[in-house]
N, C-alpha and C positions, 0 to 999 in steps of 0.2 A: 673617547668613548661617548656615545650619545646618551644623554640623560633627559628624561621628561621635564619640560619646563613647568607644567602644572599637573596636579592630580586629575585623572580622568574619572568623572563621576560614574556611579554604577549604571545610571540611566543611559548616559552617552555610550558607555562600553557595551551595554546590552543591546542598544539600538544598532550599533555597528555589527555585532555578532549575529543579529537576527536575520540578516540578509543571507547568511550562509546556510541556515537551516530551514529554508522554505521547503515545504512538503509538496511533492507531486501527486497527481491523482493516481490512485492504484490502477494497475493495468487490469483490464477486464476483457474477456472474450466470450463469444456465444458458445453454449454447449451444443455439440454436434447432434445430440439426441433430442433434447427438449427445447433448445433455443434460448434458455435463460442465461443471463450474464453470470459468469463465474470467474474466479481467478485462474490464470493460466497454469497448467501443470498440476491441477488439483481436481479431485473428484467433485462432480456437480452435487450440490446440496439438495437440489430439487428432485433429481431422478436417480442419483447414485451411479451414474455412468462416467467412465473416463476413457477417451479415445475409442468410443463405440463399444466398449465392453462393460458389462454390469459388474461393478466392484462391490457395491453395497446394496443388498436387497432392501428395497423400500416397500413398506406396507401400503396398500391402496385403501385401507379402511378409513 
């Protein structure tokens, strides 16, 4: 059975593990109504539309 020859330090262990958890840029798409960048499959925060239908009424005040 394989046995570690030396103890792996926390820094070396964490450095090795860090490559696995690299974060990607969040996916963004343009709103079909106002053109602002928003997350896909979500209601636009700027205008309240989703797939061309007003879901949340926004006040223009």
